[in-house]
N, C-alpha and C positions, 0 to 999 in steps of 0.2 A: 420494636418494629423498624425496619428500614425505612427511612425517608428518602424519597426520590426528588431530585431537582433537576431542572433544565437549564443549562447554560447557553449563551448564544454561540452558534458555531463559528469556528474559525475557517472552515472551508464547507462545502457541500454537505448537510447532514446526512447520516446513514439512514436508509428508508427500509431497512429489513423489517418485515411485519413480524410483531410479537403479540401475544394475547394482552388484553388491556391491563390486566392485573399486575404484569411484570414490568420491569424498569422501563422507563422512558429511555429513548436514545438521547444521548448527550454529546454535544460537540465539545470543544475546549477553548475557549477564549472568544475572540471577536472575528468577524469575518475577514477574510484576507483583504478585501476592499478597505474595511475600516482600519486595518493594521497599516496599510499602505498610507492612508490619509493621515494616521497620527504620527507615523515615522516622519512625514514631510512637513508636520506643523512646526513653524519656527518658534523659537523660545519667545515667551511674553516679554514685553518691554521691561526692563528693570525699574521698578518704581523710583521716583526721585523726590518724593514729597516727603515732608516731616523730618527735617534734620538730616538729609542725607550726608553721609560721612564720605571723605575722600577715599579713593582706593590706596592700596599699599600698606606696608607693615608699619605700625607705630613703633618707633624705637624706644626703648626704655631710657629713663633718665639716670645717668651714672654719677651725677654730682652728689656729694656728701649731703645728707639731711641735717639739719640743726640737732645739736647735741642736747639741747634743753627744750622743754615744752615752751611753745610759744603762747602769747597772750591774744594772738589773732583769733577773731570769732569764726569758728567753722560752722557752716550751716549744718542742721541735723541731717544726717545721711538718709533719712526716711522720707523727705519731702517737706512741703510746707504744712504747717499746722493749720487745722481746720477748727473753727469755733465750736463745732459739734462733737469733737473728740471728748470721750468721757474718761478715758484713762490717761494717766500722766504720759507725755510723750516719751518714748524709749529714747535714752542717751540724752535726756534733757537736763540732767544734773551734772555739774563738772566733778571730775574725779579727783579725789584728794591723794596726796601722797601716802597718807596713812592707809587709805583703802587699797592702794597698789601694793603695798608692802605685804599685806595679808593675802594677796592673790597671786603670788608667785614665790619662787624658791628663795631661801636665804642666799645672800650675796656669796657665802663661802661654798655654796653648792651649785651655783651657776657654771655651766659648762663652758663659759667663756669669761673674757675680762669685763670689768665695769666699763671700759671704753666701747666695747661691742654693745653691751646693754644700753648705753646712752644713745645709741643709733635707733633705738626703738621705744621712744618715750610713750607714756600711756596717751590714749586719745582723749580729747577733750569732752567726751561723752562717756556715759557709764551704762552698762546694760545689767539687767536684772532677771536671773533665771535662779532656780535652786543651786545650780552648780557654779554660779558666779557670785554668790553671796561673800560678803566681806569676811575674810579669815577662812573660808571654805578650803579644804584640801582636795576634796573629792569633786569630780564632775556630777552633773545630775544623773541620778540612778534610774533604772528602768521604771521603777514603781512611781518615781517622782515625775518622770517624763509622761506616764500614762495618766497621771492626776492632772498634769497641766493641760494635756490634750482635752480631758473631759471637762475640766473647768472652762476652757474656751468654748467648747461645744454648747455647755449650758448657758453661758453668758451671752453668746451671740444674739442680736436682736434683728427681727426681719427688717429690711429684706435680705440680710446677710445670713446664709446658711454655714455653719461650721461643724461638720458632722464627722465624727470618727468612725472609720469602717476597718473591719479586720481583714488582714491579708493572710492569716494562718498563724503558725507558731514557728519559733526557731527551733534549732536541733535540741535545745534544752527546754523547750516548751514554753519559752517567753513570747508573749504576744506580739505579732508584727502588726503595727497599725499605721494608718495614713489619716490625715485629716483634709478633707474636701472643703474648700472654701469657695463660696459661689453666691451670686444673687439671682441664679436661675429658679425655676419654680420647685426644684429639689436638688439633692446632691448626688442622686444616681447617674449613671452614664447617659441614660437617654435624656434626662432633663438637660444635662450640660450640652449634649448635642443639639436639643431643641433651642437652646439660648442662642446658637449662632455666634458664640464667643469662643475664641480659641482657648485652650487649656495648656497650662505651663505645669511641669512636674519637677519638684525639688527633692532632692535626695540628699540625706547627710549620714555619715559614719558607716560607710560599708567597710571600712577598716576600724576596728574597735579601739585602736590607739590613736585616733584622730578625733578628737572630741569637739574642736571649735565649730565643726559644721552643724552638729546637732543642737549645740547651744544657740547658735545664730538662727538656726531654722525655728527653734522655739520663740525667739524674738520675732521673726518674721510672721510666724502664725498668729502671735498676739496683736501684731500691728494690722494684720489683715482682717481680724475677726472684729475689732472695734477701735482701731487706731488710725495712724496716719496714712497707711496703705490701703485702707478699706475702699476709698473712691476708685482704686484701680479694678475693683470687682464689678463696676459698671460695664467694663470692657473685656475682662478676661476671668477665667476659672482658674483656680489654683489647687493642686494637689501636693500635699507635703508628707514626705516619709522622713521624719527627723532622724531615725536611728534604724538603718537597715540590717545592723549586725549586733543585736542586743546582747548576745553571748560573748562576742569579742569585746565589747564595752565593759561587760562585767569582769572580764578577765584582764582587761588593760592590753589585749593582744590584737594584732593586725587581722589574724585570721578567724574563722568560724570556729565552732566548737570542735569539728572534725579536722581542723587544720587546712581547710580550703580557703584560699584567697578568693574571696566571692566575686572581686571585680575582675576576675579572669574566668567567671563561670557563667557569663551572659549569654553565650552561644549553646553550650552544653547543658547547662541548667542542672547540675548535679545535686546542688544544694536547695532546700526549702526556701531559704532566704532569696536566691536569685530567681527561683520560680515565682515567688510572690511579686517580685517586681515586675517580671515578665507579664504575668496576668494582669497586673495593675496597668501597664502600658497599653496592652491590648484592649482593656475596658475602656480607658479613657482618652486613648489616642491623642497624647499631647503633641503640640507642634514644637515644643521646646522642651528639653530635659537639661537641668543643672544639677551636676554632681560634685558635692562639696568634700573635699579632702584636706589633709595636712601633709607637708612634706618634711624629711629630715633635715635638721638645721646643722648639726654638727657631724658626728659619727664618721662615716666614710669620707666626707669631705674634707674633715681636718686631716685625717689620715693620708689622703691621696694628694691634696692640694695645700695642705697646711693652711687652711682658710675656712671661714665661716659662711654659711648661705647669707645673702644679702637682702632678698626681696620678700615684702609682705605677701604678695600673691603672685602665683604662677598660673597662666591660663592657657587652655587649648581647646580648639574644636575637634570633631571627629576627623580622623585622617586614617582612612582605610580604603582599599581598592573598592571601585565601583561606587564611592559615595558621590550622591548627585550634585552636579556643579552648582545649581541654584540653592541648594541647601547649605553648601559651603560659603557660598557668596553671602548669604543672609547671616550665617554665623559671624563671619568676619567684619562685615560693614555694619550690620545692625546691632550686633550684641558685643563683640569682643572691643571694637574701638570705643564706644561709650563706656564699657566697663572700665577700661584703662583710664579714660578721663575722670571718671568719678572716683576712681581710687587716687588719682593725682591730685584731684581737688581736695582730698582728706589727707594729703600729705602721706599717701601710701604708695609704696614703689611695686613695680610689677614687670614681669618678663613673661616669654613664652615658657610653658612648662617644660622641665627637663629633669633627669634623674642620672644616676650613675650605677653601675652594677656593683654587686658585692664583692666582686674581685678586686682586691686592693692593688693589683698590677695593671688594672684596666683603667686607664685615666680618660677614657671617652665620656663624653656627656651625650645623652639621647633623649630627644623629645619623646612625649608619649607614643607607644609603638603604633605599627601598621596592622597588627593582627586583629581579626574581628571576633575578639573574645571579651574585651572590656565592656563596661557599660556605655562609656563614651562612643565606641565605635558600633556596637550593635545597635544602639539607638539611633545612631547616624544612618545605619543601613535600614532603619524603620522609617527613615525619611523625616526625622525630627531634627531640628537644630539641637545638637548635643554638645555641651560645654562641660569642661573640667575646671573647677576653681579650687587651688591648692594654696592654703596659707601655711606659714612656718609653723611648726609645732612638735613634730615627732622628736622625742628625744630631750625635750626641755620641760616636761611635766606641765605645770599650769603657769609656768613663767609667761609673762606678756599676754595672758589669755584675754584680756579686755580688748587689746590691740588686734589679736587674731580674730576675734569675734567681730570686731569693728570691720576689719577688711572683708570678712564673709558677708557681713550685712550690706555693706556699701556694694559689693559686686552683685549680690542677689538682687538687691533694691533695683539696681540699674537694668538688670535682666527683666524684671517684672515691669518696669516702666517701658522697656523697649517692645515687650509683647503687647502691652495695652496701646502704645503708640502705632505699632506696626500690624494691628490686629487683621486689617483687611489684606495688607499685601502678604502676610504670613499665610493666611488661608488660600490666597492666590498661588503662592509657590507651592504649597501642599498639594492643591488640585492639579496644578501643571505637572508636578513631579510624579504623582502616582499614575496618571495618565500615560506619562512618557515612558516610565519604565515598563508598565504593562504592554506597551506597543511594541517593544524591542524583541519580544519572544520570537524565536526562530530567525533572528536577524543579526548580522554582524559578528563581532567578536565580545567576549567578556574576560576580564582580567581574572586569572585564577589565583595569582599569587603576586604581591608587591613588597617592596622593602624600603627602608629609609635610606636618603642619599647622604654619603658622607662629605662633610664640609669642614672647614676651619672657622672658628668664630671666637670673638672677644666676649667674655663674660665677667661681670662685675661680682666679686665676692668681697669678704672682709677680713682685713688682718686680724687674726685673733688676739694680738696683744694691743695694737693701737686702734683698732676699729676703723682705720681709714680703707677706703677702697682699695682693691687689690684685683687688677685686670688680668685675667687669665686667658691666654690664647690656647683654645682646646680644639681636639678632634670632636666634632658635632655631628650627630646624626640627626638630620633633619627629616621631619614628617610632612613638611609643607610641599615637598615635590617628591612624590614616591617614584621609586624605579620599578618599571613593570618587569617582572621576572618570568612570567608565564601566562599566556593567553591561549584561549580555544574558541571555536565557533559557539555562539550562544545556542543552547539547544532550545527546543519547544517546551521541554519539561524534563522531569526525572522520573524513572521507575524505581519502585523499591519493592522487594519481595515481601510476602507475608510474614516472614521471619523478622523483618526489621521493625516490629511493632514499637519497641523503645524509641527508635529514631522518629517514627511518625508521631509518638506521643510529644516528644520534645518539640517537634516542628510546630505541632499544634498550640503548645504553650507559647511558642514565639509568635503566634498569630497567623501562621502560614496556613493556606487552604490546601487540604489533602483529599484526594478523591480515591474512593475504592473501586477497584476493577469488578463489574458485575458479570461480566461474560468474557471467556477467553478470546485472544486475538493475536494479531501478528503486526509487528511495527518495525520500522527501520530505526536502528539505535547504534550508539557507540558504547561497546563495552570496554572494560578495563583489562588490558593485558599486563600482568605484572612483571617487571624487569628485575627488580631488587627490592629487599626491605631491610630496615634496621630498627633496633629498639633504641630509645634515647630519651632523656629528660626533656620535658617541654620547656623551651626557653622564652624569656621575654627580656626586655631592656635592662631589667634589675639583676636577672640571673636565671634562676630555674623557678618556674610557677609553683607555688605551694598547693599541695593537695594530696590526698590519699589514693589517688588513681593509679599510681606507678607510672612506668615508662610509656610513651606513645609509640605508635608504629608509623614509621615514615617509609613510604613506598615511592618507588620510581615506576610510572605506568606509560603504556602506550595506548590510546584510544583505538579501537578496531570496530569498523563499521560493518553491519550485517543485519539481516532481519532477524528477530527474535520472537519467541512465543511469550505472550504475556498471560499468565494464568489468571483464573478468577480469584478474587481474594487478595490479590496484591494491590499496590498503591501507585497512583499517578499524582505528581506535584507539578501543576501547570506553571510556566513562567510568565503568563500573562495576568500577574498579580502584583500588587505594588511592593510586596516583600520579596521579589524575584532575586535581587541581589543578596539578601540574607540567605536564601534558598542555595545559591551558588556557593556561598562560604561554609554552609554547613555541609554539603553533599559532595563536592569535588574532593576525592579522597586522599590526594597527594599534597595536602597542606597540613601544617601542624595543628590547626585548630579544628580540622574537620571531625565529623562524627566517626569516620573510619579510623582515623589516627588515633582518637580517643575512646575506641572500642565501643561506641554506640551502635556501630555496624560492624559485624565481625568478618564478613566475608565480601570480598570484591564482587563476587557473582550475584550479590544481592542488591545491586545498584547498576543503573545504566542511564546513559543521556539519550533522550528520545529526540531524534533529529528531523522528524516530519510530524505533521498533525496526525494524531493517532485517531483511526476510525474505530473507536472502542465505546462500549456501554459502560457507564459509571453509576455508581450510587454514592449520594453524598453519605459521608460517615455520621453516625449519630453523636 
């Protein structure tokens, strides 16, 4: 049975009489007066309490690190030990040279010289997971990971809940699981909402050949359930997905079972793995999302620059068109600066995230891209602080795995502490941003497409023979200041034809509100007149996006304004909702990440930009 709901009107509600049993007349958004008031509301004062960090970019240290392990006492990366801790503190036992030898490649198999290896001494702490056992050659298996999560769930003592939840299965039938850690009354989304504490989501191993994130998140989960991090649950809730791509982990490959780079699938949601994460975000609505990855150490860097990657961790926040200003400010000042300091305190080096294309003739370095398709950028458009943490690891097997996990644990622990320390400010930012985005419907312009800004920059790498710093002056594509390529007037919403059911399904998976038209009407809209089109591979900063979907369709269009008929059974997506900027990314057809370009919408005639408040009757979809 169709459920009818009433939304507050944006203008005068339609008053045509109808029998009581038929649909209620619906407006679309808030009243015009309310929109005007919201649009003129000043930004709230930026909070200055609790260790306010200075503005500006923290420059990485480029001096050589000691080549031998220091005897300096390094504080545990997980905080101050409590007397009530019942488990042995993670990282409490000094690591021995014998233990390190069993956890990395033999010297003859290292992809670089001993002088380079000396730049990355083992940390003064040791972590214990199945995949980090002394002499172990394989990382934690999917079955071992599932057992680990179950053991944490059964061992947790009230008031802490550590509950495993099912997110579905991978393409090969492996369970996709998350662990919810909270001191709320329960671990369901309603209980977490009622706790009035912010939730942070931690994701690991979207790429199967990047294992350090999963191993580190197992450590984090253990410490949150009954260890040194457990006190943070008095102020925050934590949801952990240690391994988002279990099939890729099984195969030791970057992509999912069908060859998709799932970290480029967070807008299109073609894979069950990306769909599972989208549904999880919709359910728990985290204020922050930390995405753990690893980056290539040697490979194309040695071939292009005759150099080895230098940094323990590369970090970046969401950088895409229409990212809310306050969310970016929170990411840089409240999260990234403390993460860099925490890493430095543990003698771990860091830089902005960057990569290079697979084309060996292309010597440019690029920060994480501006396309709204990665988890980092899509979660940013969902108004969460969204951070990428990449440690050195791809191509070196389990070499330096304790140090790689140490870097992940250090960065993630810092993010957890920030979320706890800034709980009230983060909720204030979230509240303001969601209201501000909703109020912009029908007003001003919206960015349709943006690109990185070309710059020159010095980057420190390592000489492959001597291990000394090797400064490279490179062409650098910056995502910190995006160039606007295309803007249009922001519509009131979008219309989709009844044939666009797949697009509607994906929008709803993303958390977008979609209304179904209950009665035919007529509205003022911009339709898309096609000028030209071409088929091409979908590019990103690394090269071509991996996936089985084939070439995308790039079109050149001209918006044409006219009155159009809206038939019963078609759909309306209002922009007076908090995910409006995500809707723009999905539905403007002439971008490489759009639903049209990627064949989720087949016909330009199936979509239109609604330019005035529509006087239509809507039914809320079941």
